[in-house]
N, CA, C, O and the ligand as a Tripos MOL2 file, in Angstrom:
@<TRIPOS>MOLECULE
protein
  233   231    59     0     0
PROTEIN
NO_CHARGES

@<TRIPOS>ATOM
      1 N          48.1940  161.7270  -32.7870 N.3       1 MET1
      2 CA         47.3020  162.2570  -33.6620 C.3       1 MET1
      3 C          45.7440  162.2920  -32.9980 C.2       1 MET1
      4 O          44.9140  163.1290  -33.3500 O.2       1 MET1
      5 N          45.5080  161.3570  -32.0870 N.am      2 GLN2
      6 CA         44.3690  161.2760  -31.2840 C.3       2 GLN2
      7 C          44.3780  162.6380  -30.4120 C.2       2 GLN2
      8 O          43.5060  163.5000  -30.5180 O.2       2 GLN2
      9 N          45.5040  162.7140  -29.5220 N.am      3 ARG3
     10 CA         45.4670  163.8290  -28.8930 C.3       3 ARG3
     11 C          45.6790  165.2460  -29.2460 C.2       3 ARG3
     12 O          45.2370  166.1700  -28.5620 O.2       3 ARG3
     13 N          46.4270  165.4130  -30.4260 N.am      4 ALA4
     14 CA         46.6860  166.7510  -31.0340 C.3       4 ALA4
     15 C          45.4540  167.0720  -31.8320 C.2       4 ALA4
     16 O          44.9700  168.1930  -31.6730 O.2       4 ALA4
     17 N          44.8100  166.1310  -32.7740 N.am      5 PHE5
     18 CA         44.0260  166.4500  -33.6370 C.3       5 PHE5
     19 C          42.7240  165.6750  -33.5310 C.2       5 PHE5
     20 O          41.8970  165.8030  -34.4340 O.2       5 PHE5
     21 N          42.4850  164.9020  -32.5250 N.am      6 ALA6
     22 CA         41.3910  164.1810  -32.2200 C.3       6 ALA6
     23 C          41.0910  163.2480  -33.6380 C.2       6 ALA6
     24 O          39.9470  163.1810  -34.0870 O.2       6 ALA6
     25 N          42.0490  162.6560  -34.1840 N.am      7 ILE7
     26 CA         41.9140  161.7400  -35.4620 C.3       7 ILE7
     27 C          42.3230  160.4300  -34.8130 C.2       7 ILE7
     28 O          43.3400  160.2860  -34.1330 O.2       7 ILE7
     29 N          41.4530  159.5150  -35.0820 N.am      8 ASP8
     30 CA         41.5980  158.0370  -34.4220 C.3       8 ASP8
     31 C          42.1730  157.3340  -35.8080 C.2       8 ASP8
     32 O          41.4460  157.0070  -36.7460 O.2       8 ASP8
     33 N          43.5960  157.1630  -35.7650 N.am      9 VAL9
     34 CA         44.0770  156.6010  -36.9930 C.3       9 VAL9
     35 C          43.7930  155.0240  -37.1270 C.2       9 VAL9
     36 O          44.0140  154.4160  -38.1750 O.2       9 VAL9
     37 N          43.3740  154.5300  -36.1750 N.am     10 LEU10
     38 CA         43.0650  152.9630  -36.0110 C.3      10 LEU10
     39 C          41.5400  152.9380  -36.1080 C.2      10 LEU10
     40 O          40.9780  151.9880  -35.5620 O.2      10 LEU10
     41 N          40.7780  153.8790  -36.7460 N.am     11 GLU11
     42 CA         39.3580  153.6210  -37.0800 C.3      11 GLU11
     43 C          39.3000  153.5840  -38.6570 C.2      11 GLU11
     44 O          39.8100  154.4450  -39.3740 O.2      11 GLU11
     45 N          38.5610  152.3960  -39.1340 N.am     12 CYS12
     46 CA         38.5340  152.2660  -40.7550 C.3      12 CYS12
     47 C          37.7520  153.2660  -41.0980 C.2      12 CYS12
     48 O          36.6720  153.3490  -40.5120 O.2      12 CYS12
     49 N          38.0820  154.2200  -42.0750 N.am     13 PRO13
     50 CA         37.3010  155.2150  -42.7930 C.3      13 PRO13
     51 C          36.0860  154.5440  -43.5180 C.2      13 PRO13
     52 O          35.0950  155.2510  -43.6980 O.2      13 PRO13
     53 N          36.0710  153.3830  -43.9040 N.am     14 GLU14
     54 CA         34.8670  152.7600  -44.6150 C.3      14 GLU14
     55 C          33.7990  152.3530  -43.7400 C.2      14 GLU14
     56 O          32.6400  152.7170  -43.9360 O.2      14 GLU14
     57 N          34.1920  151.5010  -42.6410 N.am     15 CYS15
     58 CA         33.1170  150.8630  -41.8070 C.3      15 CYS15
     59 C          33.0330  151.2940  -40.3290 C.2      15 CYS15
     60 O          32.1850  150.8290  -39.5690 O.2      15 CYS15
     61 N          33.9970  152.2490  -39.9410 N.am     16 GLY16
     62 CA         34.1150  152.6910  -38.5800 C.3      16 GLY16
     63 C          34.7610  151.4850  -37.5210 C.2      16 GLY16
     64 O          34.9170  151.6540  -36.3120 O.2      16 GLY16
     65 N          35.0850  150.2650  -38.2630 N.am     17 GLY17
     66 CA         35.8010  149.0620  -37.3430 C.3      17 GLY17
     67 C          37.1540  149.3590  -36.9880 C.2      17 GLY17
     68 O          37.7190  150.3260  -37.5000 O.2      17 GLY17
     69 N          37.7390  148.6020  -36.1420 N.am     18 ARG18
     70 CA         39.0520  148.7940  -35.6720 C.3      18 ARG18
     71 C          40.1680  148.3210  -36.7210 C.2      18 ARG18
     72 O          39.9920  147.3250  -37.4230 O.2      18 ARG18
     73 N          41.1410  148.9800  -36.7710 N.am     19 LEU19
     74 CA         42.3830  148.4980  -37.5260 C.3      19 LEU19
     75 C          43.3750  148.2820  -36.6230 C.2      19 LEU19
     76 O          43.3890  148.6530  -35.4490 O.2      19 LEU19
     77 N          44.4290  147.5040  -37.3690 N.am     20 ARG20
     78 CA         45.3650  146.9930  -36.1350 C.3      20 ARG20
     79 C          46.7490  147.4450  -37.1700 C.2      20 ARG20
     80 O          46.7380  147.5210  -38.3990 O.2      20 ARG20
     81 N          47.8730  147.7000  -36.2620 N.am     21 LEU21
     82 CA         49.1640  148.0530  -36.9810 C.3      21 LEU21
     83 C          49.8170  146.4670  -37.3740 C.2      21 LEU21
     84 O          50.0070  145.5200  -36.6110 O.2      21 LEU21
     85 N          50.0350  146.5580  -38.6300 N.am     22 LEU22
     86 CA         50.8530  145.4060  -39.1290 C.3      22 LEU22
     87 C          52.4310  145.5950  -39.3720 C.2      22 LEU22
     88 O          53.2310  144.6670  -39.2500 O.2      22 LEU22
     89 N          52.7220  146.6780  -39.6680 N.am     23 ALA23
     90 CA         54.2850  146.8880  -39.9590 C.3      23 ALA23
     91 C          54.4200  148.4240  -39.7250 C.2      23 ALA23
     92 O          53.4960  149.2340  -39.8030 O.2      23 ALA23
     93 N          55.7310  148.6950  -39.4220 N.am     24 THR24
     94 CA         56.2700  150.2400  -39.7600 C.3      24 THR24
     95 C          57.1640  150.0810  -40.6210 C.2      24 THR24
     96 O          58.1300  149.3370  -40.4540 O.2      24 THR24
     97 N          56.9400  150.7880  -41.6880 N.am     25 ILE25
     98 CA         57.8520  150.8220  -42.8230 C.3      25 ILE25
     99 C          58.7080  151.9730  -42.9590 C.2      25 ILE25
    100 O          58.1480  153.0530  -43.1460 O.2      25 ILE25
    101 N          60.1140  151.9310  -42.8930 N.am     26 ILE26
    102 CA         60.9570  153.1350  -42.8210 C.3      26 ILE26
    103 C          61.7780  153.3080  -43.8990 C.2      26 ILE26
    104 O          62.4680  154.3220  -44.0060 O.2      26 ILE26
    105 N          61.7820  152.2320  -44.8950 N.am     27 SER27
    106 CA         62.6100  152.2040  -46.0540 C.3      27 SER27
    107 C          62.0370  153.3650  -47.0750 C.2      27 SER27
    108 O          60.8790  153.3020  -47.4880 O.2      27 SER27
    109 N          62.7780  154.2460  -47.3880 N.am     28 SER28
    110 CA         62.1020  155.1140  -48.3140 C.3      28 SER28
    111 C          61.9420  154.4350  -49.7050 C.2      28 SER28
    112 O          60.9720  154.8200  -50.3580 O.2      28 SER28
    113 N          62.6430  153.6010  -50.1940 N.am     29 ASP29
    114 CA         62.6830  152.9090  -51.4100 C.3      29 ASP29
    115 C          61.1880  152.1830  -51.3380 C.2      29 ASP29
    116 O          60.3440  152.3310  -52.2230 O.2      29 ASP29
    117 N          61.0140  151.4610  -50.2730 N.am     30 ALA30
    118 CA         59.8060  150.6330  -50.1160 C.3      30 ALA30
    119 C          58.5280  151.4200  -49.9730 C.2      30 ALA30
    120 O          57.4840  151.0150  -50.4830 O.2      30 ALA30
    121 N          58.6080  152.6450  -49.2180 N.am     31 ILE31
    122 CA         57.3060  153.5360  -49.2240 C.3      31 ILE31
    123 C          57.0880  154.1230  -50.7510 C.2      31 ILE31
    124 O          55.9880  154.3470  -51.2550 O.2      31 ILE31
    125 N          58.2450  154.3040  -51.3180 N.am     32 GLN32
    126 CA         57.9650  155.0050  -52.7390 C.3      32 GLN32
    127 C          57.2810  154.0360  -53.6560 C.2      32 GLN32
    128 O          56.4260  154.4120  -54.4580 O.2      32 GLN32
    129 N          57.6790  152.7250  -53.5290 N.am     33 ARG33
    130 CA         57.0720  151.4360  -54.3630 C.3      33 ARG33
    131 C          55.5610  151.3720  -53.9420 C.2      33 ARG33
    132 O          54.6790  151.2840  -54.7960 O.2      33 ARG33
    133 N          55.3290  151.4140  -52.7740 N.am     34 ILE34
    134 CA         53.9110  151.2170  -52.1690 C.3      34 ILE34
    135 C          53.0710  152.3950  -52.6770 C.2      34 ILE34
    136 O          51.9950  152.2920  -53.2650 O.2      34 ILE34
    137 N          53.6800  153.4690  -52.3840 N.am     35 LEU35
    138 CA         52.7900  154.7750  -52.8590 C.3      35 LEU35
    139 C          52.6470  154.6940  -54.5630 C.2      35 LEU35
    140 O          51.5750  154.9760  -55.0970 O.2      35 LEU35
    141 N          53.5370  154.3840  -55.1540 N.am     36 SER36
    142 CA         53.4120  154.2610  -56.6190 C.3      36 SER36
    143 C          52.4590  153.2260  -57.0360 C.2      36 SER36
    144 O          51.6790  153.4310  -57.9650 O.2      36 SER36
    145 N          52.4960  152.0570  -56.3450 N.am     37 HIS37
    146 CA         51.4320  151.0620  -56.5140 C.3      37 HIS37
    147 C          50.0800  151.4330  -56.3510 C.2      37 HIS37
    148 O          49.1630  151.0700  -57.0870 O.2      37 HIS37
    149 N          49.9640  152.3260  -55.1490 N.am     38 LEU38
    150 CA         48.5430  152.7920  -54.8620 C.3      38 LEU38
    151 C          48.1950  154.1030  -55.7350 C.2      38 LEU38
    152 O          47.1710  154.7450  -55.4980 O.2      38 LEU38
    153 N          49.0620  154.4550  -56.7170 N.am     39 GLN39
    154 CA         48.9500  155.6100  -57.4440 C.3      39 GLN39
    155 C          48.6190  156.8710  -56.6940 C.2      39 GLN39
    156 O          47.7520  157.6870  -57.0100 O.2      39 GLN39
    157 N          49.4540  156.9220  -55.6240 N.am     40 LEU40
    158 CA         49.5790  158.0990  -54.6360 C.3      40 LEU40
    159 C          50.8230  158.8840  -54.9920 C.2      40 LEU40
    160 O          51.8380  158.4050  -55.4980 O.2      40 LEU40
    161 N          50.6220  160.1340  -54.6700 N.am     41 PRO41
    162 CA         52.1270  160.9300  -55.0050 C.3      41 PRO41
    163 C          53.2750  160.5540  -54.1880 C.2      41 PRO41
    164 O          53.2140  160.3110  -52.9820 O.2      41 PRO41
    165 N          54.2800  160.5220  -54.8780 N.am     42 THR42
    166 CA         55.6180  160.1490  -54.0930 C.3      42 THR42
    167 C          56.5450  161.0820  -53.8260 C.2      42 THR42
    168 O          57.6230  160.8660  -53.2710 O.2      42 THR42
    169 N          56.0780  162.2860  -54.2750 N.am     43 SER43
    170 CA         57.1010  163.5360  -53.7560 C.3      43 SER43
    171 C          56.4400  164.3740  -52.9730 C.2      43 SER43
    172 O          55.2140  164.4570  -53.0500 O.2      43 SER43
    173 N          57.1460  165.0930  -52.1310 N.am     44 ARG44
    174 CA         56.7320  166.1160  -51.2040 C.3      44 ARG44
    175 C          55.9870  167.1770  -52.0730 C.2      44 ARG44
    176 O          56.3090  167.4760  -53.2230 O.2      44 ARG44
    177 N          54.8100  167.7740  -51.2720 N.am     45 PRO45
    178 CA         54.1540  168.7370  -52.0400 C.3      45 PRO45
    179 C          54.9660  170.0670  -51.7460 C.2      45 PRO45
    180 O          55.6770  170.2140  -50.7530 O.2      45 PRO45
    181 N          54.7680  171.0180  -52.7400 N.am     46 VAL46
    182 CA         55.6760  172.2300  -52.7040 C.3      46 VAL46
    183 C          55.1620  173.1580  -51.5020 C.2      46 VAL46
    184 O          53.9560  173.2840  -51.2880 O.2      46 VAL46
    185 N          55.9640  173.6880  -50.8640 N.am     47 LEU47
    186 CA         55.6820  174.4800  -49.6500 C.3      47 LEU47
    187 C          55.3620  175.8300  -50.1720 C.2      47 LEU47
    188 O          55.9780  176.2910  -51.1330 O.2      47 LEU47
    189 N          54.3800  176.5010  -49.5460 N.am     48 ALA48
    190 CA         53.9140  177.8450  -49.9190 C.3      48 ALA48
    191 C          54.8260  178.9570  -49.0510 C.2      48 ALA48
    192 O          54.9730  178.6390  -47.8710 O.2      48 ALA48
    193 N          55.3130  179.9240  -49.3680 N.am     49 PRO49
    194 CA         55.9560  180.6440  -48.5960 C.3      49 PRO49
    195 C          55.0440  181.2720  -47.4540 C.2      49 PRO49
    196 O          53.8470  181.4860  -47.6510 O.2      49 PRO49
    197 N          55.6790  181.5550  -46.2430 N.am     50 ALA50
    198 CA         54.8250  182.1550  -44.9820 C.3      50 ALA50
    199 C          54.1910  183.3650  -45.4370 C.2      50 ALA50
    200 O          54.7130  183.9810  -46.3660 O.2      50 ALA50
    201 N          53.0890  183.8030  -44.8800 N.am     51 ARG51
    202 CA         52.4450  184.7560  -45.1790 C.3      51 ARG51
    203 C          52.1140  185.5650  -43.7300 C.2      51 ARG51
    204 O          52.0630  184.9450  -42.6680 O.2      51 ARG51
    205 N          51.9060  186.9510  -43.8110 N.am     52 ALA52
    206 CA         51.6870  187.4240  -42.4270 C.3      52 ALA52
    207 C          50.3700  187.2160  -42.0520 C.2      52 ALA52
    208 O          49.4940  186.9810  -42.8850 O.2      52 ALA52
    209 N          50.1440  187.2910  -40.7550 N.am     53 PRO53
    210 CA         48.7860  186.9060  -40.2180 C.3      53 PRO53
    211 C          47.8850  187.7760  -40.6540 C.2      53 PRO53
    212 O          48.3160  188.8740  -41.0060 O.2      53 PRO53
    213 N          46.3790  187.5070  -40.7430 N.am     54 PRO54
    214 CA         45.3830  188.3710  -41.1860 C.3      54 PRO54
    215 C          45.3970  189.5720  -40.2970 C.2      54 PRO54
    216 O          45.6820  189.5230  -39.1010 O.2      54 PRO54
    217 N          45.0400  190.7570  -41.0160 N.am     55 GLY55
    218 CA         44.9930  191.8820  -40.3960 C.3      55 GLY55
    219 C          46.3510  192.7290  -40.0960 C.2      55 GLY55
    220 O          46.3720  193.8930  -39.6980 O.2      55 GLY55
    221 N          47.3640  191.9920  -40.3410 N.am     56 ASP56
    222 CA         48.9000  192.5410  -40.0900 C.3      56 ASP56
    223 C          49.2390  193.1020  -41.3670 C.2      56 ASP56
    224 O          49.4970  192.3100  -42.2730 O.2      56 ASP56
    225 N          49.2870  194.4740  -41.6160 N.am     57 VAL57
    226 CA         49.5810  195.3210  -42.8960 C.3      57 VAL57
    227 C          51.0170  195.7260  -42.6720 C.2      57 VAL57
    228 O          51.3350  196.3490  -41.6590 O.2      57 VAL57
    229 N          51.8800  195.3870  -43.5870 N.am     58 GLY58
    230 CA         53.2000  195.8290  -43.1940 C.3      58 GLY58
    231 C          53.6450  196.7870  -44.1640 C.2      58 GLY58
    232 O          54.7520  197.3140  -44.0480 O.2      58 GLY58
    233 ZN         36.4390  148.7690  -42.4420 Zn       59 ZN59
@<TRIPOS>BOND
     1     1     2 1
     2     2     3 1
     3     3     4 2
     4     3     5 am
     5     5     6 1
     6     6     7 1
     7     7     8 2
     8     7     9 am
     9     9    10 1
    10    10    11 1
    11    11    12 2
    12    11    13 am
    13    13    14 1
    14    14    15 1
    15    15    16 2
    16    15    17 am
    17    17    18 1
    18    18    19 1
    19    19    20 2
    20    19    21 am
    21    21    22 1
    22    22    23 1
    23    23    24 2
    24    23    25 am
    25    25    26 1
    26    26    27 1
    27    27    28 2
    28    27    29 am
    29    29    30 1
    30    30    31 1
    31    31    32 2
    32    31    33 am
    33    33    34 1
    34    34    35 1
    35    35    36 2
    36    35    37 am
    37    37    38 1
    38    38    39 1
    39    39    40 2
    40    39    41 am
    41    41    42 1
    42    42    43 1
    43    43    44 2
    44    43    45 am
    45    45    46 1
    46    46    47 1
    47    47    48 2
    48    47    49 am
    49    49    50 1
    50    50    51 1
    51    51    52 2
    52    51    53 am
    53    53    54 1
    54    54    55 1
    55    55    56 2
    56    55    57 am
    57    57    58 1
    58    58    59 1
    59    59    60 2
    60    59    61 am
    61    61    62 1
    62    62    63 1
    63    63    64 2
    64    63    65 am
    65    65    66 1
    66    66    67 1
    67    67    68 2
    68    67    69 am
    69    69    70 1
    70    70    71 1
    71    71    72 2
    72    71    73 am
    73    73    74 1
    74    74    75 1
    75    75    76 2
    76    75    77 am
    77    77    78 1
    78    78    79 1
    79    79    80 2
    80    79    81 am
    81    81    82 1
    82    82    83 1
    83    83    84 2
    84    83    85 am
    85    85    86 1
    86    86    87 1
    87    87    88 2
    88    87    89 am
    89    89    90 1
    90    90    91 1
    91    91    92 2
    92    91    93 am
    93    93    94 1
    94    94    95 1
    95    95    96 2
    96    95    97 am
    97    97    98 1
    98    98    99 1
    99    99   100 2
   100    99   101 am
   101   101   102 1
   102   102   103 1
   103   103   104 2
   104   103   105 am
   105   105   106 1
   106   106   107 1
   107   107   108 2
   108   107   109 am
   109   109   110 1
   110   110   111 1
   111   111   112 2
   112   111   113 am
   113   113   114 1
   114   114   115 1
   115   115   116 2
   116   115   117 am
   117   117   118 1
   118   118   119 1
   119   119   120 2
   120   119   121 am
   121   121   122 1
   122   122   123 1
   123   123   124 2
   124   123   125 am
   125   125   126 1
   126   126   127 1
   127   127   128 2
   128   127   129 am
   129   129   130 1
   130   130   131 1
   131   131   132 2
   132   131   133 am
   133   133   134 1
   134   134   135 1
   135   135   136 2
   136   135   137 am
   137   137   138 1
   138   138   139 1
   139   139   140 2
   140   139   141 am
   141   141   142 1
   142   142   143 1
   143   143   144 2
   144   143   145 am
   145   145   146 1
   146   146   147 1
   147   147   148 2
   148   147   149 am
   149   149   150 1
   150   150   151 1
   151   151   152 2
   152   151   153 am
   153   153   154 1
   154   154   155 1
   155   155   156 2
   156   155   157 am
   157   157   158 1
   158   158   159 1
   159   159   160 2
   160   159   161 am
   161   161   162 1
   162   162   163 1
   163   163   164 2
   164   163   165 am
   165   165   166 1
   166   166   167 1
   167   167   168 2
   168   167   169 am
   169   169   170 1
   170   170   171 1
   171   171   172 2
   172   171   173 am
   173   173   174 1
   174   174   175 1
   175   175   176 2
   176   175   177 am
   177   177   178 1
   178   178   179 1
   179   179   180 2
   180   179   181 am
   181   181   182 1
   182   182   183 1
   183   183   184 2
   184   183   185 am
   185   185   186 1
   186   186   187 1
   187   187   188 2
   188   187   189 am
   189   189   190 1
   190   190   191 1
   191   191   192 2
   192   191   193 am
   193   193   194 1
   194   194   195 1
   195   195   196 2
   196   195   197 am
   197   197   198 1
   198   198   199 1
   199   199   200 2
   200   199   201 am
   201   201   202 1
   202   202   203 1
   203   203   204 2
   204   203   205 am
   205   205   206 1
   206   206   207 1
   207   207   208 2
   208   207   209 am
   209   209   210 1
   210   210   211 1
   211   211   212 2
   212   211   213 am
   213   213   214 1
   214   214   215 1
   215   215   216 2
   216   215   217 am
   217   217   218 1
   218   218   219 1
   219   219   220 2
   220   219   221 am
   221   221   222 1
   222   222   223 1
   223   223   224 2
   224   223   225 am
   225   225   226 1
   226   226   227 1
   227   227   228 2
   228   227   229 am
   229   229   230 1
   230   230   231 1
   231   231   232 2
@<TRIPOS>SUBSTRUCTURE
     1 MET1         2 RESIDUE 1 A MET
     2 GLN2         6 RESIDUE 1 A GLN
     3 ARG3        10 RESIDUE 1 A ARG
     4 ALA4        14 RESIDUE 1 A ALA
     5 PHE5        18 RESIDUE 1 A PHE
     6 ALA6        22 RESIDUE 1 A ALA
     7 ILE7        26 RESIDUE 1 A ILE
     8 ASP8        30 RESIDUE 1 A ASP
     9 VAL9        34 RESIDUE 1 A VAL
    10 LEU10       38 RESIDUE 1 A LEU
    11 GLU11       42 RESIDUE 1 A GLU
    12 CYS12       46 RESIDUE 1 A CYS
    13 PRO13       50 RESIDUE 1 A PRO
    14 GLU14       54 RESIDUE 1 A GLU
    15 CYS15       58 RESIDUE 1 A CYS
    16 GLY16       62 RESIDUE 1 A GLY
    17 GLY17       66 RESIDUE 1 A GLY
    18 ARG18       70 RESIDUE 1 A ARG
    19 LEU19       74 RESIDUE 1 A LEU
    20 ARG20       78 RESIDUE 1 A ARG
    21 LEU21       82 RESIDUE 1 A LEU
    22 LEU22       86 RESIDUE 1 A LEU
    23 ALA23       90 RESIDUE 1 A ALA
    24 THR24       94 RESIDUE 1 A THR
    25 ILE25       98 RESIDUE 1 A ILE
    26 ILE26      102 RESIDUE 1 A ILE
    27 SER27      106 RESIDUE 1 A SER
    28 SER28      110 RESIDUE 1 A SER
    29 ASP29      114 RESIDUE 1 A ASP
    30 ALA30      118 RESIDUE 1 A ALA
    31 ILE31      122 RESIDUE 1 A ILE
    32 GLN32      126 RESIDUE 1 A GLN
    33 ARG33      130 RESIDUE 1 A ARG
    34 ILE34      134 RESIDUE 1 A ILE
    35 LEU35      138 RESIDUE 1 A LEU
    36 SER36      142 RESIDUE 1 A SER
    37 HIS37      146 RESIDUE 1 A HIS
    38 LEU38      150 RESIDUE 1 A LEU
    39 GLN39      154 RESIDUE 1 A GLN
    40 LEU40      158 RESIDUE 1 A LEU
    41 PRO41      162 RESIDUE 1 A PRO
    42 THR42      166 RESIDUE 1 A THR
    43 SER43      170 RESIDUE 1 A SER
    44 ARG44      174 RESIDUE 1 A ARG
    45 PRO45      178 RESIDUE 1 A PRO
    46 VAL46      182 RESIDUE 1 A VAL
    47 LEU47      186 RESIDUE 1 A LEU
    48 ALA48      190 RESIDUE 1 A ALA
    49 PRO49      194 RESIDUE 1 A PRO
    50 ALA50      198 RESIDUE 1 A ALA
    51 ARG51      202 RESIDUE 1 A ARG
    52 ALA52      206 RESIDUE 1 A ALA
    53 PRO53      210 RESIDUE 1 A PRO
    54 PRO54      214 RESIDUE 1 A PRO
    55 GLY55      218 RESIDUE 1 A GLY
    56 ASP56      222 RESIDUE 1 A ASP
    57 VAL57      226 RESIDUE 1 A VAL
    58 GLY58      230 RESIDUE 1 A GLY
    59 ZN59       233 GROUP 0 **** ****
């Protein structure tokens, strides 16, 4: 994320302090329960169909 998007995922968005990795969660059931608890979406976003680049009239 840092190299590709210049996003520091370990920087606190509230105070700018340093965060630390506590765990890596790979169980989809656990992830769904955590997201539900945080009232965040648990399903994938609907993908929009690809479109032609700007200026490309077909
Ligand atoms: Zn903070």
